[in-house]
C-alpha positions as a Markdown table, in Angstrom:
| # | Residue | x | y | z |
|---|---|---|---|---|
| 1 | Met | -20.2 | -1.0 | -10.5 |
| 2 | Gly | -21.3 | -3.4 | -13.2 |
| 3 | Gly | -20.9 | -7.1 | -13.0 |
| 4 | Ala | -18.5 | -9.5 | -11.2 |
| 5 | Asn | -15.9 | -9.2 | -13.5 |
| 6 | Ala | -16.0 | -5.3 | -14.1 |
| 7 | Ala | -12.8 | -5.0 | -11.7 |
| 8 | Tyr | -10.9 | -8.0 | -13.6 |
| 9 | Ala | -11.8 | -6.0 | -17.0 |
| 10 | His | -10.8 | -2.8 | -15.3 |
| 11 | Ala | -7.5 | -4.6 | -14.6 |
| 12 | Leu | -6.6 | -6.0 | -17.9 |
| 13 | Arg | -7.2 | -2.5 | -19.1 |
| 14 | Leu | -4.8 | -1.1 | -17.0 |
| 15 | Leu | -2.4 | -3.6 | -17.5 |
| 16 | Ser | -2.4 | -3.4 | -21.3 |
| 17 | Val | -0.6 | -0.3 | -20.9 |
| 18 | Arg | 2.1 | -0.8 | -18.8 |
| 19 | Ser | 2.9 | -3.8 | -16.4 |
| 20 | Arg | 1.9 | -2.4 | -12.8 |
| 21 | Ser | 2.6 | -3.5 | -9.4 |
| 22 | Ser | -0.2 | -5.4 | -7.4 |
| 23 | Ala | -0.2 | -2.3 | -4.8 |
| 24 | Asp | -0.9 | 0.2 | -7.6 |
| 25 | Leu | -3.7 | -2.3 | -9.5 |
| 26 | Arg | -5.3 | -2.6 | -6.2 |
| 27 | Arg | -5.3 | 1.3 | -5.3 |
| 28 | Arg | -6.3 | 2.6 | -8.8 |
| 29 | Leu | -9.4 | -0.1 | -8.8 |
| 30 | Gly | -9.9 | 1.1 | -5.3 |
| 31 | Lys | -10.7 | 4.6 | -6.8 |
| 32 | Lys | -12.9 | 3.3 | -9.0 |
| 33 | Asp | -15.1 | 1.9 | -6.2 |
| 34 | Tyr | -15.4 | -1.4 | -7.1 |
| 35 | Pro | -16.1 | -4.0 | -4.0 |
| 36 | Gln | -13.0 | -5.2 | -2.6 |
| 37 | Ala | -14.1 | -8.7 | -3.1 |
| 38 | Gln | -14.1 | -8.3 | -7.0 |
| 39 | Ile | -10.6 | -6.2 | -6.9 |
| 40 | Asp | -8.7 | -9.3 | -4.8 |
| 41 | Ala | -10.7 | -11.9 | -7.0 |
| 42 | Ala | -9.1 | -9.8 | -10.0 |
| 43 | Ile | -5.7 | -9.6 | -8.8 |
| 44 | Ala | -5.7 | -12.9 | -7.9 |
| 45 | Arg | -6.6 | -13.8 | -11.2 |
| 46 | Cys | -3.8 | -11.4 | -12.9 |
| 47 | Arg | -1.5 | -13.3 | -10.6 |
| 48 | Glu | -2.6 | -16.3 | -11.4 |
| 49 | Leu | -2.5 | -16.1 | -15.2 |
| 50 | Asp | 1.2 | -14.3 | -14.9 |
| 51 | Tyr | 0.1 | -10.4 | -16.0 |
| 52 | Ile | 1.2 | -9.4 | -12.4 |
| 53 | Asn | 4.4 | -10.2 | -11.1 |
| 54 | Asp | 6.0 | -7.8 | -8.9 |
| 55 | Pro | 9.8 | -8.6 | -8.9 |
| 56 | Arg | 9.7 | -8.7 | -12.5 |
| 57 | Thr | 8.0 | -5.5 | -13.0 |
| 58 | Ala | 9.8 | -4.0 | -10.6 |
| 59 | Cys | 13.3 | -4.6 | -12.4 |
| 60 | Glu | 11.5 | -3.6 | -15.6 |
| 61 | Arg | 10.6 | -0.4 | -14.2 |
| 62 | Ala | 14.2 | 0.0 | -12.6 |
| 63 | Arg | 15.5 | -0.3 | -16.4 |
| 64 | Ala | 13.2 | 2.2 | -17.3 |
| 65 | Leu | 14.0 | 4.8 | -15.1 |
| 66 | Thr | 18.0 | 4.3 | -15.7 |
| 67 | Arg | 17.5 | 4.8 | -19.3 |
| 68 | Ser | 15.5 | 8.0 | -18.2 |
| 69 | Gly | 18.6 | 8.6 | -16.5 |
| 70 | Lys | 17.9 | 8.1 | -13.1 |
| 71 | Val | 20.3 | 6.1 | -10.5 |
| 72 | Gly | 20.5 | 4.5 | -6.7 |
| 73 | Pro | 18.2 | 6.5 | -4.3 |
| 74 | Arg | 16.3 | 8.2 | -7.1 |
| 75 | Ile | 14.9 | 4.5 | -8.5 |
| 76 | Arg | 14.5 | 3.5 | -4.9 |
| 77 | Leu | 12.0 | 6.4 | -4.1 |
| 78 | Glu | 10.1 | 5.8 | -7.5 |
| 79 | Leu | 9.5 | 2.1 | -6.6 |
| 80 | Arg | 8.1 | 2.8 | -3.7 |
| 81 | Lys | 6.2 | 5.4 | -5.0 |
| 82 | Glu | 4.6 | 2.7 | -7.2 |
| 83 | Gly | 3.7 | 0.3 | -4.1 |
| 84 | Phe | 5.9 | -2.1 | -4.7 |
| 85 | Glu | 7.6 | -4.1 | -1.8 |
| 86 | Glu | 11.0 | -3.7 | -0.2 |
| 87 | Gln | 12.6 | -6.9 | -1.1 |
| 88 | Asp | 10.9 | -6.0 | -4.7 |
| 89 | Ile | 13.1 | -2.9 | -4.6 |
| 90 | Glu | 16.2 | -3.5 | -3.3 |
| 91 | Glu | 16.5 | -6.4 | -6.3 |
| 92 | Ala | 15.8 | -4.4 | -8.6 |
| 93 | Ala | 18.0 | -1.7 | -8.1 |
| 94 | Ala | 20.9 | -3.8 | -7.3 |
| 95 | Thr | 20.1 | -5.3 | -10.8 |
| 96 | Ser | 20.2 | -1.7 | -12.3 |
| 97 | Ala | 23.0 | -1.0 | -10.6 |
| 98 | Thr | 25.2 | -4.2 | -11.7 |
| 99 | Asn | 23.9 | -3.5 | -15.4 |
| 100 | His | 24.1 | -0.1 | -15.8 |
| 101 | Asp | 27.7 | 2.0 | -14.9 |
| 102 | Glu | 26.8 | 5.4 | -12.9 |
| 103 | His | 29.5 | 6.8 | -14.8 |
| 104 | Ala | 28.2 | 6.3 | -17.9 |
| 105 | Val | 24.3 | 7.3 | -17.1 |
| 106 | Leu | 25.8 | 10.6 | -15.8 |
| 107 | Thr | 27.6 | 11.2 | -18.6 |
| 108 | Glu | 24.3 | 10.7 | -21.0 |
| 109 | Val | 22.3 | 12.7 | -18.3 |
| 110 | Phe | 25.1 | 15.4 | -18.5 |
| 111 | Thr | 25.6 | 15.4 | -22.2 |
| 112 | Arg | 21.8 | 15.5 | -23.1 |
| 113 | Arg | 20.8 | 18.4 | -20.5 |
| 114 | Phe | 24.2 | 20.8 | -20.0 |
| 115 | Asp | 26.8 | 20.2 | -23.1 |
| 116 | Thr | 26.2 | 22.9 | -25.2 |
| 117 | Asp | 28.3 | 26.7 | -25.9 |
| 118 | Asn | 26.0 | 28.1 | -22.8 |
| 119 | Thr | 26.7 | 26.2 | -19.9 |
| 120 | Asp | 29.9 | 27.3 | -18.4 |
| 121 | Leu | 31.2 | 25.1 | -15.7 |
| 122 | Arg | 33.3 | 27.7 | -13.6 |
| 123 | Asp | 30.2 | 30.0 | -13.1 |
| 124 | Pro | 28.9 | 28.6 | -9.3 |
| 125 | Arg | 25.6 | 29.5 | -10.2 |
| 126 | Gln | 25.4 | 27.2 | -13.1 |
| 127 | Arg | 27.6 | 24.3 | -11.4 |
| 128 | Arg | 24.9 | 24.9 | -8.3 |
| 129 | Arg | 22.3 | 24.2 | -10.8 |
| 130 | Ile | 23.5 | 21.7 | -12.4 |
| 131 | Val | 24.9 | 19.9 | -9.4 |
| 132 | Asn | 21.4 | 20.0 | -7.9 |
| 133 | Tyr | 19.4 | 18.6 | -10.9 |
| 134 | Leu | 22.1 | 15.5 | -11.1 |
| 135 | Gln | 21.3 | 15.0 | -7.4 |
| 136 | Arg | 17.5 | 15.2 | -7.8 |
| 137 | Arg | 17.9 | 12.3 | -10.2 |
| 138 | Gly | 20.3 | 10.2 | -7.9 |
| 139 | Phe | 23.7 | 10.8 | -8.4 |
| 140 | Ala | 26.4 | 10.7 | -5.6 |
| 141 | Leu | 28.0 | 14.0 | -5.1 |
| 142 | Asn | 31.0 | 12.8 | -5.5 |
| 143 | Ile | 30.9 | 11.5 | -8.8 |
| 144 | Ile | 29.1 | 14.9 | -10.0 |
| 145 | Phe | 31.9 | 16.9 | -8.7 |
| 146 | Asp | 34.1 | 14.5 | -10.7 |
| 147 | His | 32.5 | 14.5 | -13.7 |
| 148 | Ile | 31.7 | 18.1 | -13.5 |
| 149 | Asn | 35.8 | 18.8 | -12.9 |
| 150 | Glu | 36.8 | 16.4 | -15.6 |
| 151 | Arg | 34.9 | 18.3 | -17.7 |
| 152 | Gln | 35.8 | 22.0 | -16.9 |
| 153 | Asn | 39.6 | 20.5 | -16.4 |
| 154 | Asp | 39.7 | 19.2 | -20.2 |
| 155 | Pro | 35.9 | 21.1 | -22.1 |
| 156 | Tyr | 37.3 | 19.3 | -25.4 |
| 157 | Ala | 37.7 | 15.7 | -24.6 |
| 158 | Glu | 35.5 | 13.4 | -25.1 |
| 159 | His | 33.4 | 11.9 | -22.5 |
| 160 | Glu | 32.8 | 8.8 | -22.6 |
């Protein structure tokens, strides 16, 4: 593949799109068949310039995942997929949990996805579909049921 700086140039292109973990960057550069020495040098240079900072990037990704309606275990799963180390994952998940109320995130996701006239919370099939959807996003079962029961008991109340 190209000159000695080819892997570094490719790393910069990848990082210009969004922040990435060093493991994700290493994996992507490896797919392009750069020599291991070039990959190591590119990652070392990016770390030296603070273009790669795994703890910071894990926190940024956790915030983005929370904004998209994912919490707790789902955030951990996504960060593991992206190659973050366990310590960075736990710190990011804890920070996200501290900064975002799970009930508020659930209310937002529920309102965005299910708060329509067509949603009948008394229908067992629809309830099951809603519960499954919210569980896949990482919400705890007890919080989901509390929220659904609250909405079912008072469908016209403002839920904040």
